[in-house]
C-alpha positions in Angstrom: -19.2 -3.2 13.3 -18.0 0.1 15.2 -16.2 -0.6 18.4 -16.5 3.3 19.4 -18.7 5.0 16.8 -21.9 3.3 18.3 -21.8 4.6 21.6 -21.5 7.8 20.0 -24.0 7.6 17.3 -26.8 6.4 19.9 -26.8 9.9 21.1 -30.4 10.1 19.9 -31.7 13.8 20.7 -28.4 15.9 19.8 -29.0 19.2 18.6 -28.1 19.3 14.8 -24.9 21.0 14.3 -26.3 23.5 11.5 -29.8 24.5 11.8 -30.1 26.9 9.1 -28.4 27.9 5.9 -25.2 30.1 6.3 -26.0 33.4 5.1 -22.6 33.1 3.3 -23.2 29.8 1.5 -24.2 26.2 1.6 -23.7 23.5 4.2 -24.4 19.6 4.2 -27.7 20.4 6.0 -29.0 22.5 3.3 -27.8 20.5 0.6 -29.2 17.1 2.2 -32.5 18.3 2.9 -34.0 15.3 4.0 -33.5 12.6 6.7 -33.2 10.1 3.8 -30.5 12.0 1.9 -28.6 12.8 5.1 -28.4 9.0 6.0 -27.6 8.0 2.4 -24.3 10.1 3.0 -23.6 8.2 6.3 -24.5 4.8 4.7 -22.4 5.2 2.1 -19.2 6.1 4.1 -20.2 3.1 6.0 -19.9 0.9 3.1 -16.9 2.5 1.7 -15.3 1.9 5.1 -16.5 -1.7 5.3 -15.0 -2.4 1.6 -11.7 -0.7 3.1 -11.5 -2.8 5.5 -12.4 -6.1 3.6 -9.4 -5.2 1.5 -7.2 -5.4 4.8 -8.7 -8.8 6.0 -8.4 -10.3 2.5 -4.5 -9.3 2.6 -4.1 -12.0 5.2 -6.8 -14.5 4.0 -5.1 -17.8 2.2 -8.5 -18.5 0.5 -8.3 -14.9 -1.4 -4.7 -15.3 -1.8 -4.8 -18.9 -3.2 -7.5 -18.2 -5.6 -5.4 -15.3 -7.2 -2.3 -17.7 -8.1 -3.6 -18.3 -11.6 -3.6 -14.4 -12.4 -0.3 -13.6 -13.8 0.8 -16.8 -13.6 4.2 -17.4 -15.9 4.8 -20.6 -16.6 8.2 -21.6 -17.4 9.2 -24.9 -19.5 11.9 -25.0 -21.8 13.5 -27.7 -23.9 16.9 -29.2 -23.8 17.9 -26.0 -26.0 16.6 -23.7 -23.3 14.1 -22.3 -25.9 10.5 -21.8 -24.5 8.1 -24.7 -25.0 4.4 -24.0 -26.2 1.1 -25.7 -24.8 0.9 -27.5 -28.2 4.1 -28.8 -28.0 3.4 -30.6 -24.5 2.7 -34.5 -25.4 -0.8 -35.8 -24.2 1.0 -38.2 -21.5 2.8 -34.7 -20.0 -0.8 -33.0 -19.9 -2.0 -36.0 -17.9 1.0 -36.2 -15.5 0.5 -32.4 -14.9 -3.2 -32.7 -14.5 -3.0 -35.3 -12.1 0.1 -33.5 -10.0 -2.4 -30.3 -10.2 -4.5 -31.0 -6.6 -1.4 -32.3 -4.9 0.6 -28.9 -6.0 -2.7 -26.8 -5.1 -3.1 -28.4 -1.6 0.5 -28.2 -0.8 0.2 -24.4 -1.9 -2.9 -24.0 0.4 -1.2 -25.3 3.1 1.6 -23.4 3.0 -0.2 -20.2 2.7 -2.4 -21.3 5.4 0.6 -21.7 7.7 2.3 -18.4 6.5 -0.6 -16.5 7.5 -1.3 -18.5 10.7 2.4 -17.5 11.9 2.4 -15.5 15.1 4.0 -12.6 14.2 1.7 -12.3 10.8 -1.3 -12.5 13.0 0.1 -9.8 15.4 0.4 -7.7 12.2 -2.9 -8.4 10.7 -4.6 -7.6 14.0 -2.7 -4.2 14.5 -3.5 -3.1 11.0 -7.2 -3.8 11.8 -6.8 -2.1 15.1 -5.5 1.1 13.8 -8.4 0.9 10.9 -11.3 0.5 13.4 -10.0 3.5 15.5 -9.8 5.6 12.3 -13.1 4.4 10.9 -14.8 5.1 14.3 -13.5 8.5 14.3 -14.6 9.1 10.8 -18.6 8.2 11.2 -18.6 9.8 14.6 -17.5 13.2 13.0 -19.7 12.9 9.9 -23.0 11.7 11.9 -22.3 14.7 14.2 -22.6 17.1 11.5 -25.3 15.6 9.2 -27.3 14.6 12.4 -27.9 10.9 11.6 -27.1 9.2 14.6 -29.6 7.1 14.9 -30.0 5.7 11.5 -26.3 5.3 11.2 -26.1 3.2 14.2 -28.8 1.0 12.4 -27.1 0.8 9.2 -23.3 0.4 10.4 -24.3 -3.1 11.3 -25.5 -4.1 8.1 -23.0 -2.1 5.8 -22.9 -4.1 2.3 -21.3 -2.2 -0.1 -22.8 -3.1 -3.7 -20.2 -2.2 -6.6 -21.8 -0.3 -9.3 -20.3 -2.3 -12.5 -21.9 0.1 -14.8 -19.9 3.6 -15.7 -22.3 6.4 -14.1 -23.2 8.8 -17.0 -22.3 12.0 -14.6 -18.7 10.9 -13.9 -18.0 12.2 -17.1 -16.0 15.7 -16.9 -17.4 17.9 -19.3 -13.7 19.9 -18.9 -11.9 17.1 -20.2 -10.7 17.2 -23.7 -7.2 15.2 -23.7 -7.3 11.6 -24.7 -4.9 10.9 -22.2 -6.6 12.4 -19.5 -10.0 10.1 -20.4 -7.8 7.3 -20.2 -6.4 7.9 -16.7 -10.4 8.9 -15.6 -11.3 5.3 -17.0 -8.3 3.7 -14.9 -9.4 5.5 -11.9 -13.1 4.1 -11.9 -11.6 0.4 -12.4 -9.3 0.7 -9.3 -11.9 2.5 -7.3 -14.8 1.0 -8.2 -18.2 3.0 -7.2 -20.2 1.9 -4.9 -24.5 2.1 -5.3 -25.9 5.4 -3.7 -28.8 7.5 -4.1 -26.7 10.3 -3.9 -25.6 9.8 -7.1 -29.0 11.6 -8.5 -28.4 14.7 -6.6 -27.4 17.5 -8.9 -23.4 17.9 -10.1 -23.0 21.1 -8.0 -24.6 19.2 -4.7 -22.6 16.2 -5.1 -19.2 18.1 -5.5 -20.3 20.4 -2.4 -20.8 17.1 -0.7 -17.0 15.8 -1.5 -15.8 19.3 -0.5 -17.5 19.1 2.8 -16.3 15.5 3.5 -12.8 16.6 2.7 -13.2 19.2 5.4 -14.5 17.0 7.9 -11.8 14.7 7.1 -9.2 17.4 7.9 -10.5 18.2 11.1 -9.7 15.3 12.5 -6.3 17.0 12.5 -4.6 14.7 10.1 -5.0 13.6 6.2 -3.6 10.0 6.4 -3.7 7.5 3.5 -7.1 6.1 4.6 -8.8 9.1 4.4 -7.6 9.7 1.1 -8.6 6.4 -0.3 -11.9 6.8 1.5 -12.4 10.1 -0.5 -11.4 8.4 -3.8 -14.3 6.0 -3.6 -16.6 9.0 -2.5 -15.8 10.5 -5.5 -16.4 7.8 -7.9 -19.3 6.6 -6.1 -20.9 10.3 -6.3 -20.2 10.1 -10.2 -17.4 12.7 -10.0 -14.0 12.7 -12.0 -10.9 12.2 -9.7 -9.6 15.1 -11.1 -12.2 17.3 -9.2 -11.0 16.0 -5.9 -7.3 16.8 -6.8 -8.1 20.3 -7.9 -10.1 20.5 -4.8 -7.2 19.5 -2.2 -5.1 22.0 -4.0 -7.8 25.0 -3.5 -8.0 23.7 0.3 -4.1 23.9 0.7 -4.0 27.0 -0.8 -7.1 28.5 1.4 -5.2 26.9 4.6 -2.0 28.9 3.9 -3.0 31.8 3.0 -5.3 32.3 5.9 -2.5 31.2 8.1 -0.2 33.9 6.4 -2.6 36.4 7.1 -2.6 35.6 10.8 0.9 35.9 10.8 1.0 39.3 9.3 -1.7 40.4 11.7 0.1 39.2 14.5 3.2 41.1 13.8 1.2 44.2 13.4 -0.1 43.5 16.7 3.1 43.0 18.3 4.8 46.3 17.1 1.8 48.3 18.5 2.5 46.4 22.0 5.8 46.3 22.5 5.5 46.2 26.4 3.8 42.6 26.1 5.5 39.5 26.8 5.3 37.3 24.0 4.0 33.7 24.8 3.4 32.8 21.5 4.8 29.6 20.0 6.4 29.9 16.7 6.9 27.5 14.0 7.4 27.6 10.2 7.4 26.1 7.0 11.2 26.5 6.4 12.7 24.7 3.4 16.4 25.0 2.1 15.6 26.9 -1.0 14.5 30.0 0.8 11.3 29.0 1.9 9.1 31.5 3.5 8.1 31.3 7.0 4.4 30.7 7.3 4.8 30.5 11.1 1.7 30.9 13.0 0.4 31.4 16.5 -1.5 28.9 18.0 -4.8 29.7 19.9 -6.2 32.6 17.9 -9.7 33.2 17.3 -11.5 30.9 14.9 -13.4 33.4 13.2 -10.5 35.1 11.9 -9.0 32.0 10.2 -12.6 31.2 9.1 -12.7 34.4 7.6 -9.8 34.1 5.7 -10.6 30.5 4.6 -14.3 31.7 3.5 -12.8 34.3 1.4 -10.4 31.9 -0.6 -12.8 28.9 -0.7 -16.4 30.8 -1.0 -16.2 30.3 -4.7 -16.7 26.7 -4.4 -20.2 27.5 -2.4 -19.6 26.6 1.1 -20.0 29.4 3.2 -17.3 30.6 5.8 -19.1 29.5 9.4 -19.8 26.3 7.6 -16.1 26.0 6.8 -14.8 26.8 10.1 -17.5 24.7 11.5 -16.4 21.5 9.6 -12.5 22.3 9.9 -13.1 22.3 13.9 -10.1 22.8 15.8 -8.1 23.3 12.6 -10.0 26.5 12.0 -8.5 28.0 15.1 -4.9 26.9 15.6 -1.9 27.6 13.5 0.2 25.1 15.0 -2.5 22.4 13.7 -2.2 23.6 9.9 1.6 23.8 10.2 1.9 20.3 11.6 -0.6 19.3 8.7 2.2 20.4 6.4 5.2 19.4 8.1 6.1 22.5 9.5 6.0 21.2 12.9 9.2 19.1 14.2 10.6 17.9 10.9 10.2 19.4 7.3 11.2 17.9 4.4 13.5 20.3 3.1 14.6 21.9 6.3 17.8 21.5 8.1 16.2 18.9 10.1 16.8 16.2 7.5 20.4 16.5 8.2 20.7 14.4 11.1 19.8 11.6 8.7 23.1 11.8 6.5 24.8 10.5 9.8 23.4 7.0 8.6 23.2 7.9 4.7 25.5 10.0 2.9 23.7 13.0 0.9 20.4 12.0 2.3 17.7 14.6 1.3 14.4 15.5 -0.3 14.9 17.6 -3.1 11.6 19.4 -4.4 11.0 18.9 -8.1 8.8 21.7 -8.9 11.4 24.7 -8.1 8.4 26.7 -7.3 9.2 30.2 -5.7 5.8 30.5 -4.4 5.7 28.6 -0.9 1.9 28.4 -0.7 1.3 27.4 -4.6 3.7 24.8 -4.1 1.7 23.2 -1.0 -0.4 20.2 -1.8 -2.4 18.2 0.9 -0.3 14.9 -0.6 3.4 14.0 -1.0 5.0 11.8 -3.6 8.6 10.7 -3.3 10.4 9.7 -6.6 13.6 7.4 -5.8 15.9 6.9 -8.6 18.2 3.7 -8.5 21.4 4.6 -10.4 22.4 7.9 -11.8 24.0 8.7 -15.0 24.3 12.2 -13.9 23.1 14.2 -11.0 20.5 15.6 -12.9 18.8 11.8 -12.8 17.9 12.3 -9.1 15.1 14.9 -10.2 14.5 14.3 -13.9 12.5 11.3 -13.8 10.3 12.6 -11.6 9.1 15.5 -13.1 6.5 13.3 -15.0 4.3 13.2 -11.5 1.7 15.9 -12.1 0.9 18.9 -10.0 -1.9 17.3 -8.1 0.9 16.3 -5.3 3.9 17.8 -3.9 6.6 16.2 -5.3 10.1 15.4 -4.3 13.0 13.4 -5.3 14.9 11.2 -2.8 18.8 12.1 -3.1 21.0 9.4 -1.4 24.6 8.3 -1.7 25.4 9.9 -4.8 28.9 8.8 -5.8 27.6 4.9 -5.2 24.6 5.5 -7.1 26.7 7.3 -9.9 29.4 4.5 -10.0 26.9 2.1 -10.8 25.1 4.1 -13.3 28.3 4.3 -15.0 29.1 0.6 -14.7 25.8 -0.2 -16.1 26.0 2.3 -19.1 29.4 0.9 -20.4 28.4 -2.8 -19.9 24.9 -2.5 -21.9 26.9 -0.5 -24.7 29.9 -2.9 -25.0 30.7 -5.8 -27.1 30.9 -8.2 -24.5 27.4 -7.6 -23.6 26.2 -7.8 -27.2 27.9 -11.1 -27.6 26.6 -12.3 -24.4 22.9 -11.5 -25.1 22.9 -13.1 -28.3 23.4 -16.2 -26.3 21.3 -15.8 -23.3 18.4 -14.3 -25.5 17.6 -17.8 -26.8 15.9 -18.6 -23.1 13.4 -17.0 -20.9 15.1 -14.7 -18.3 14.2 -16.9 -15.6 15.2 -19.9 -16.9 18.8 -18.3 -17.7 18.5 -17.3 -14.2 17.9 -20.9 -12.7 20.5 -22.4 -14.8 23.1 -20.4 -14.0 24.5 -20.8 -17.5 26.0 -17.7 -18.3 28.2 -16.7 -21.2 31.9 -16.3 -20.7 31.9 -12.9 -22.3 29.5 -11.8 -19.3 31.2 -13.6 -16.6 34.7 -12.1 -17.5 33.4 -8.5 -16.8 31.3 -9.4 -13.8 33.7 -7.6 -11.2 32.9 -4.4 -13.3 29.4 -4.4 -12.3 29.3 -6.7 -8.9 31.2 -4.4 -7.1 29.2 -1.3 -7.7 26.3 -3.3 -7.4 27.0 -4.4 -4.2 27.9 -1.4 -2.7 25.0 0.6 -4.0 22.4 -2.3 -3.0 23.7 -1.9 0.6 23.4 1.6 0.4 20.0 1.7 -0.8 19.0 -1.0 2.0 20.3 1.5 4.6 18.2 4.4 2.7 15.1 2.4 3.1 15.4 2.0 6.7 16.3 5.8 7.2 13.3 6.6 4.8 11.2 4.9 7.2 12.4 7.0 10.0 11.9 10.1 8.4 7.9 9.0 7.5 7.6 7.6 11.0 8.8 10.8 12.3 6.1 13.0 10.0 8.7 14.6 8.0 5.8 14.9 5.4 3.3 16.3 7.9 0.0 14.6 8.4 -0.4 13.9 4.8 -0.6 10.6 2.7 2.9 9.7 0.8 3.0 8.1 -2.4 6.1 6.0 -3.1 7.7 5.5 -6.8 11.0 4.3 -7.3 13.1 2.0 -10.3 15.9 -0.2 -9.8 17.4 0.3 -6.7 15.0 3.0 -5.7 12.2 0.3 -5.8 14.8 -1.6 -3.3 14.7 1.3 -0.9 10.9 1.3 -1.0 10.8 -2.3 -0.7 12.8 -2.0 2.7 11.4 1.0 3.7 7.7 -0.7 3.7 8.8 -3.7 5.5 10.2 -1.5 8.4 6.8 0.4 8.6 5.2 -2.9 9.1 7.7 -4.2 11.7 7.0 -0.9 13.6 3.3 -0.8 12.7 3.2 2.4 11.0 0.2 2.4 9.2 -1.8 4.9 7.5 1.5 6.9 6.3 1.7 5.4 2.6 -1.1 6.0 0.1 0.5 4.2 -3.1 3.6 2.1 -3.6 4.8 1.8 -7.1 8.3 -0.3 -7.8 9.7 -0.8 -11.0 12.2 -3.4 -11.7 13.0 -4.1 -8.2 15.9 -6.1 -7.2 14.0 -7.8 -4.3 12.3 -11.4 -3.4 9.2 -12.0 -4.5 8.4 -13.9 -1.3 4.8 -14.0 -0.2 5.2 -13.0 3.4 7.6 -9.8 2.8 4.8 -8.6 0.3 1.9 -9.4 2.4 3.5 -7.2 4.9 4.0 -4.5 2.5 0.3 -4.7 1.5 -0.7 -4.0 5.0 0.9 -0.9 5.4 -0.1 0.6 2.2 -3.6 1.9 2.0 -4.1 2.2 -2.0 -2.1 0.9 -4.5 0.8 -1.8 -4.6 2.2 -2.4 -8.3 5.1 -4.3 -9.0 6.5 -3.3 -12.3 8.4 -6.3 -14.1 10.1 -7.1 -17.3 11.1 -10.7 -18.5 13.9 -9.2 -20.9 15.8 -7.7 -17.9 18.7 -9.8 -18.5 20.9 -7.5 -16.7 18.7 -7.4 -13.7 18.8 -11.4 -13.8 22.5 -11.4 -14.1 23.0 -9.0 -11.3 20.6 -11.6 -9.0 22.4 -14.8 -10.1 23.9 -14.8 -6.6 20.6 -14.4 -4.6 18.3 -16.8 -3.0 16.4 -17.6 -6.7 13.7 -19.8 -5.0 11.8 -16.9 -3.9 12.1 -15.1 -7.1 13.1 -11.6 -8.1 10.3 -9.2 -8.4 11.4 -7.2 -11.0 11.5 -10.3 -13.2 8.1 -11.9 -12.4 5.0 -11.6 -10.8 4.4 -11.5 -7.0 2.1 -14.4 -6.4 -0.8 -15.1 -3.8 -0.8 -11.7 -2.4 -4.0 -10.3 -2.6 -4.2 -6.7 -3.6 -0.5 -6.6 -5.2 -0.7 -5.6 -8.9 1.9 -7.3 -11.3 2.4 -5.1 -14.4 4.5 -6.8 -17.3 6.5 -4.0 -19.3 8.8 -6.4 -21.5 7.8 -4.5 -24.7 9.1 -0.9 -22.9 11.9 -2.3 -20.9 14.2 -5.1 -22.4 17.1 -3.6 -20.6 17.5 -2.4 -16.8 18.8 0.6 -17.8 15.8 1.8 -19.9 13.8 2.3 -16.6 15.2 6.0 -16.3 13.2 7.3 -19.4 10.6 4.6 -19.3 9.1 5.5 -15.9 6.5 8.0 -17.1 5.3 5.8 -20.0 4.8 2.9 -17.6 2.8 5.3 -15.0 0.5 6.3 -17.7 -0.1 2.4 -18.2 -1.1 1.7 -14.8 -3.4 4.2 -14.5 -1.2 6.4 -12.1 -3.6 9.3 -10.9 -1.2 12.4 -11.3 0.7 12.8 -14.8 2.3 15.7 -16.5 1.7 14.8 -20.3 4.0 17.4 -21.6 7.0 15.6 -19.5 5.3 12.3 -20.4 5.9 13.1 -24.6 9.4 14.2 -23.5 10.0 11.1 -21.4 8.7 8.8 -24.3 11.1 10.8 -26.9 14.1 10.4 -24.6 13.2 6.6 -24.4 13.5 6.0 -28.0 16.6 7.9 -28.5 18.2 5.9 -25.6 17.0 2.5 -27.5 18.4 3.9 -30.4 21.6 5.1 -28.9 22.7 2.0 -26.9 22.1 -0.1 -30.1 24.3 2.1 -32.3 27.3 1.8 -29.7 26.8 -1.7 -29.0 26.8 -2.3 -33.1 30.3 0.0 -33.1 31.4 -1.7 -30.5 31.5 -5.0 -32.1 32.8 -3.5 -35.5 35.7 -2.1 -33.4 36.4 -5.3 -31.9 39.3 -7.1 -33.4 39.4 -10.6 -32.9 35.9 -10.8 -32.1 35.4 -11.2 -28.1 33.3 -14.6 -28.5 35.4 -17.8 -27.3 38.5 -15.6 -27.3 40.1 -15.6 -24.2 42.5 -12.9 -25.1 40.1 -11.1 -26.9 37.9 -11.3 -23.8 40.4 -9.7 -21.7 41.2 -6.7 -23.9 37.5 -6.0 -23.9 37.2 -6.0 -20.4 40.4 -3.8 -19.8 38.5 -1.4 -22.5 35.5 -1.2 -20.3 37.4 -0.6 -17.2 39.1 2.5 -18.7 35.6 3.9 -19.9 34.2 3.8 -16.6 37.2 4.9 -14.7 37.2 8.2 -17.2 33.2 8.3 -16.2 33.8 8.3 -12.7 36.4 10.9 -13.1 34.3 13.4 -15.2 31.4 12.9 -12.5 
């Protein structure tokens, strides 16, 4: 099972890393008192990583993907009047004919999928993904085995890893501190997404389980990165230990604060030493966490003695129960190198909000990562995880950041700003169209059909076709810019603008297109372990299985496709695309294991509603980090937006004389009116 770890795990008589309890606190060897307990931890991590590896294999398994095809299947059958046909309306002969053709269709589908995953390009991607994962897994098992001194047992058990999912909810997973119903729902969702694995460690006292989790976090950081695989491992470890995911998030915040506080203390001590010895030639490397909005330098000198950093961390983290010496030992080289600390948080090389980002504006105008928190305290703002929210069109410049304030404090959240003028022009065109009389009359005609039937039939009302140039031109321009922005975003992530931290990508409309292109680029360049989650809402992108298989391969956690079967605006905008592959924002992505499909037609019956529907949708899918105060705000704004759009449409209808429907002259007047409205909006922006 383990290519590299086995030779290390066979060390046999290696001395324990820690023989006695740290005088200043606990350690893994004091919490895991017996060989059986220590073996249990190693075995649990073996089981979790085996489960994670199987998820990668399943992504490229046509048997797995084919068996999923019935899930989320949307059957579109229409009558001559283009109205949906229910099962009770299908004749007996039609049922027999469909049942006879079903085996042939299944065979053809299976053959197509087998051919797809068997292509040389896909095979190479699979092998690269597994090679990266195996290297990471080997380093994890080796590191944990060194500390808990269970190498012989780990060697024996690693070849027989058989993770057993715990189907019953562990009692101890309930967090006594949770009183909010929303928090309870999210906690339940995390248990379903990261199903716990059976382990005897669940019987250990809660305080000791929390210390085990904390210790493994430090051990992962000692590898000098905290990539998406490491984070996913910790999520499974958390639920398997019967602990709430919120505890992991809080621990991550404390560790980030501890590392940066110690780093700041080191810098101050070095400055004092420098002033006391002016004649000494400085050979120290300086680096800093420099943000655009007056970020304070937390530059640290590499190579300082570990005890200084350990002392700082022990002071900050001691409240958790782990001693300072154990803390330093688990952090390894990270405890003695400021350069590594800085690299972890993106301070070395590129910085997400620094001038280093300016080089990307050569390719995409206005390209920048904008912090959503506005925190003046640099240390308090830092997290071990990064979230990037991407808006797909703009009603105002505030819409760059506004939709992403709903992401909770567990992550360091940025909004991706790009091509402001193009996205503002698109937003003005969209909002004008959906509140016009032309759209009101057009929608009354096409709503009789399903959205996909309208798309495939190409029968769009004259009122809409007359106004198509008003929306097609800004959409085409913004779509092209979004594709370029996706390529640039991939460059930024590969160049570690985020440091050595996992990234969650969330975007709606063309923001989802940016993510789609970015992930395709990451797959092409074999950039694994960078992205933890990818949430795409109303994506104007093909739902071609090969593309989404590549996307799945570079995302360690969740890939979620949010779609609405009532989004007629997106259907109209997608009418010239290759509709045989489908549109992800209009229907499910089928036959790709690990891609979640969520229909939100009850929240989104028009493309412009995604702006304020984002927060409620994230709650619905069990997104880990939600600011519930912002969620309430967005829910109210969504209701207001729906009401305002409907009132504006009704006002436009009553003020239109003669009625635009079926009237060539009236249509022309309505289109001219819309043109003037869009021009005025563009000028005011």
